[in-house]
C-alpha positions in Angstrom: -10.5 -13.6 -10.5 -9.4 -10.7 -8.1 -6.2 -9.0 -8.1 -4.9 -6.8 -5.5 -1.7 -4.4 -6.0 0.1 -3.4 -2.5 3.1 -1.4 -1.5 4.9 -0.5 1.5 5.5 3.6 1.8 7.1 6.0 3.7 7.2 9.8 2.8 6.0 9.0 -1.0 3.7 11.9 -1.6 5.6 12.7 -4.8 5.0 9.4 -6.2 1.8 8.0 -4.6 -0.7 9.3 -7.4 1.7 8.0 -10.1 1.6 4.7 -8.4 -2.3 4.7 -7.9 -2.6 5.6 -11.4 -0.5 2.6 -12.5 -2.8 0.0 -11.0 -6.2 1.7 -11.0 -7.4 -1.7 -12.9 -6.7 -3.6 -9.9 -9.7 -4.8 -7.6 -8.0 -3.7 -4.6 -5.2 -1.3 -4.1 -3.5 -1.2 -0.6 -0.6 1.1 0.6 0.9 0.1 4.4 2.5 3.4 5.6 5.5 2.5 7.9 5.5 6.3 9.5 5.0 9.0 6.8 5.6 12.4 8.2 4.4 13.9 4.7 1.0 13.8 2.9 1.3 10.2 1.7 -1.8 8.6 3.3 -3.7 11.6 2.8 -3.3 11.9 -0.6 -3.7 8.0 -1.1 -7.2 8.3 0.7 -8.5 10.9 -1.1 -7.9 9.0 -4.3 -9.6 5.9 -3.1 -6.6 3.6 -2.1 -7.0 2.0 0.9 -4.0 2.9 3.8 -3.0 1.2 6.8 -0.4 2.7 9.2 2.0 0.7 11.3 5.6 1.2 12.2 8.0 -1.4 12.5 11.1 -1.0 15.1 13.5 -2.2 14.4 12.8 -2.0 10.7 12.1 -5.4 9.0 11.0 -5.5 5.6 9.8 -9.2 5.8 7.5 -8.0 8.8 6.1 -5.2 7.0 5.5 -7.4 3.8 3.8 -9.8 6.1 1.7 -7.4 7.6 0.6 -5.8 4.3 -0.3 -9.3 2.9 -2.4 -9.8 6.1 -4.7 -6.9 5.4 -5.6 -7.9 1.9 -9.1 -9.1 1.8 -9.4 -13.1 1.6 -11.1 -13.5 -1.6 -8.1 -11.9 -3.4 -6.6 -14.4 -5.9 -3.5 -12.7 -7.2 -1.1 -10.2 -4.7 1.0 -8.0 -6.9 3.8 -6.3 -4.7 4.5 -2.8 -6.5 6.9 0.4 -5.5 5.3 3.6 -4.9 
């Protein structure tokens, strides 16, 4: 069974390491960045978290969530949404 943990983030550099540590045993970790102007994605990338970037205008959480889910590998059995 493969488990993925994903989050939607924007300007979360102060929390990204803690988030990554909290789900380090997952088979796959993904951050969908929605327009950070800080180092959120660089930090995540450096510690081995898969990162993607997409901005949503106007902001719609459901569109961001659905896009994040579409980025997960097809062989994932369980998806856990988590806050960064």
